N, C-alpha and C positions, 0 to 999 in steps of 0.2 A: 719870896713872897707868894703865898698861895693865891691863886686866882679865885675870883668870886664864883666862877662856874663850877669849880670842884666842891665848893661849900654848899651850893644850893641843892645839888642832886637832881635826879630825874623828875620830870613833871608827872603828876598823877594822871592816870588815864581817865578820860571822860566817860562817865557812866551812860550806857545806852538806854536812857529812859528809866522809869520806875519799874518796880518788880511787877506790877499789874500790867504795864505795857509790854514787858518782856514775855509774860505768860500769854497775853493776847496774841502776840506775834508767833509764839510757838504753837498755840492752838490753831492759828490760821494755816501754818505750815503743815500741821498734821491733818487738817481737814481738806487741804487743797486737792489731794488725789480724788477724794469722794466728790468734791464740788466739780472737778473737771469731768468725771464720769457722768454725773447727773446732767451737766450742761450738754455734753456730747450725746448722751443716750436718751435724754428726756426733753430738755428745753429746746434744743435745735430742731429735732423732728416735729415738735408741736408747732413751732414757729413756721417751719417749712410747710406743714400741712395747712396752716391758716393762709399762707401765701398762695398755695396751689388752689385753695378753694375759691379764690377770686380771679381765677384765670380760666380761659377757654383752652384747655390743654388736653391733647391726646398723646398716646405713647409715641407716635411717630415723630412728633416735634418736641420731645422732652428736652433734647440738647439745646435747641434754639431758644427754648423758653427761658433758659438761664440768662440769656443776654438780650432777649426781646420779649419781655412779658406783655401779655394783653389782658389788662384788668377789666373785669366785668362782673355783673351780678346775675348773669343769665343762669348760672348753675343753681343758685338758690330759687330763682323764679321757676325753673323747670321742675325742681324737686318738690317745692311747696305746692305747686299746682298739679302735682301728680297724685292720682288716687292710690297708686301703689305705695307711696310714702305713708299716707294716712293708715292704710291697712297694715303696713309693716310696723308702724308705731303702735297701733292698737295691739297687734300680736305680741310685740316686744313687752309692752306694759303688762298684758295678761300673763304672758309666760314668766315674767320676772316676779310679779306680785304673788301669783298663785304658787309658782314653783318654790319661791322662798318660804312662803307660809307652810307648804306641805313638808319641805325638807326640815324646817325647824320643828314642826309638830312631830314628825317621825323620829327626829333626834331626841326630843323630849320623852316620848314614849319609850324609846329604846334605853335611854339613860335611867328612867325610873324602873324599868324592868330588871336591869342588872345592878341596881343600887344595892340591894340586899345580898347577902352571901348565900350561895347555893352551890351544889356540886356541879362542876364543869363551867363555872362562871367565867374563868379566864378564856376558855375555848370559845364561849359565846361572844365575849367581848372582841376577841380577835377576828372572829368570822364576820362581825358587823362592819369591819373596816375594809372588807374585800371590794365592795362596789367603788370605794373611793381610791384605793391603791391600784386597782386593776388598770391595764392600758385601755385608753379610750377606744382605740380601734377594735380591740378584741371584744370589749363589752358591747359596742354598737353592733358588731357582727352577730353576736349571740342573740341580741334582741331582734335583729332583722330575721334571723332563722326562726326564732320562737314565734314571731308574728306573721310569718309567711302564710298567705291564704291556702297554699297547697301542701306545704311540708311542715308548717309550724305546729308546735304542740298545743298552743292556745286554741287554734281553730280545730284541732283534732279533739280536744276535750269539749269544745263548744258543740261540735256536730254530733259527737257520739254520746255525750252525757246530757247536755242541755237542749239538744234537739234543734240546733241551728240548721236552716235549710241549706246554707252554703257557707264557705269560708269568707271571712271578712278581711279585706286588705287594709289593715289598720294604718299603715304608713303611707298609703297612696290614695285613700278615700278622704275627700275634703270634709264631708258632713256625714253624720250618723243620726239614727233615730232611736229614741228610747220611749217606751210606752209606760205611762204612769196613770193608774186609775182609768184605763181605757182611752187615754188621749196620747197622741204622738207628739214628742218634742224633739226638735233637731238640735244638734250640738256639734261643734268642730271636732271631728273624730281624730284626725291626725295630730292636731295641735294638743288635744287632751292626752294622747298617748305620749307625745314628746314631753309634756309637763310632768306626767307620771314618771317617765324615765329620768328626768332631771331631778325630781324629788328623791327617787330611789338612789341615784348615783351619789348625791351630795349630802344625804342625811348623816353619814358618819362624821362629817366635819362638825355639824351641830352637836352630834352625840358626844364627841370628845370634849367640847367646851362645857356643855351642860353637865356631863358626868363629873368633870373636875370641880365644878362649882358645887355640885351636890355633895361630894365627898368633903368639901371644906365647910359645909353648914354645921353649926353647933347642934349636937344631938339633944341638948337639954330642952330646947323649945318643943321639939316633937314629942319627947317623953312626957313633958309637963302637960301638953295638950291631950295625950293619950290617957294620962291619969285623970284628967278632968272630964273624960268621956267623949272627946271629939271623935267623929268618924274619920274614915280615910279621906273622903272627899273634902271634908272640912279642914283637915290638916294640910291637904294639898293646896286648896284655894286661899287659905288665910295665913299659912306659915311658909310652905315651901315655895309656892309661885311668886309671892312678893320678893323673896330673896333671890330669885332668878331673873328678875326684870332687867337688871343691868346687862347680864351676859346675853339675854335674848335680844335686847335692843342692839347690842354690838353685832350679833350674828345677823340680825335683819339688815343692817346697813351693809355689812360685808357681802352677804349673799346677794342682796339686790344689785349692788354694783357689779359683781362678777357675773351674775345671770344676765343683766342688761347688756353686757358686752360679750356674752358667750356666742361662739361661732361654731366650733368644731363638732359639738354634740349634734346640733340640728343639721348641719351640713352632711355629716356622715349618715344620719338616719334617713333624712328625706330630701337633702339638697335644697331645702327651702320650698319644696313643692307641696301641693295639697293643703294650702292655707297655712303653712308654717314659715312663711317668708318674713323673718324678723329683720330689723334694720341692719344688723351686722352682716347677714347674708346678702342684702341688697348692696352694701358697700363692696363686697367681694364681686358681685355680679357686674357692677358698674366698671370695676377695674379689670377683671379677668375676661369677661365676655365682651364688653363694649370697648375696652381700652380707653375709657374716659376718665383720666386722672382728675380733672377738675371737678366733675360731678361726684366722683368717689370721695374726694377730700371734703367737698361741701357737705355731703351726707354724713360723713364722720364727724364734721364740726357741729352739725345740727344735733347729732346723737349725743355729743358731749354737752351741748347746751341744755338739752332736755334732762340729762342725768344730773347736771349741776342744779337745775331748777327743782327737781325732785328732792335732792339732798338739802337744798335750802329750806324747802317746806318742812322736811323732817326735823332739821336742827332748830328751825325757828319756832315751830309749834309744839313738837313732841318732846324734844330734849329740854328746851327751856321750861316747858310746863313740868317736866319731871324734876328739874332742879328746884323750881319754886315749891313743888310739893314736898 
């Protein structure tokens, strides 16, 4: 007599959820290394910086602060009540807005220049990338030598050709004077030079984006406008520029964020002196010079808040208006 167990056979294996659930679990497993890296390299440092910003903390008691934190708002009171913070914020906004506008403007001009075919265009395009790909230390050293009041070529041309009375310390003089129609006007000399350097160094980034978009534009529109008798300026303002608004807006956001957080260029050129002390340099000075970790973290947190507010205004009023248009 055969047993019932031999007739029934093995039990079917239980399915581990539906196909969609299995795909979700597989996707989570594949994304887990990236999530862990982002958590360790981004989220945890940000949370740690926020925690340090609310502590009266020096380098000497960093170890003890892990087990005995002293929470306070004194760091924000000292920073917000300091005139140096307001000056640094003003310099940062001026440096970011003007530098971003100039770099995008130079990139647009360069892209329009090499848009048409001519002999040696490849060499010209490659040479325009040199400021962006060159090492920052080497580039800043060249600028320091060029602008030196004793040995620089700029002052040599100014004194020998334009009749300057003496060399101008471009990177160490806070204010300069320019004469227009017989009236003298003062302007921040060192900050202006730093802004010009920033625009020159990073215009190739905008140049690459705008040139790629120009090459993708349909040529039929420009040809039709040329046949209808439109001038070069009319074709640029009414045909080419409207089709570049998207890439220019993207460049404006990216360059503003990067310029707002920029540290190495200004520090290597002026070390934040002569009226070029942006907020990022002040963060470094709080940490390296004073050893005040709490104030440095608080200033970095305020810097992030100001940047988020600027981006909110941009996306709220400009991007939304562009989408409605």
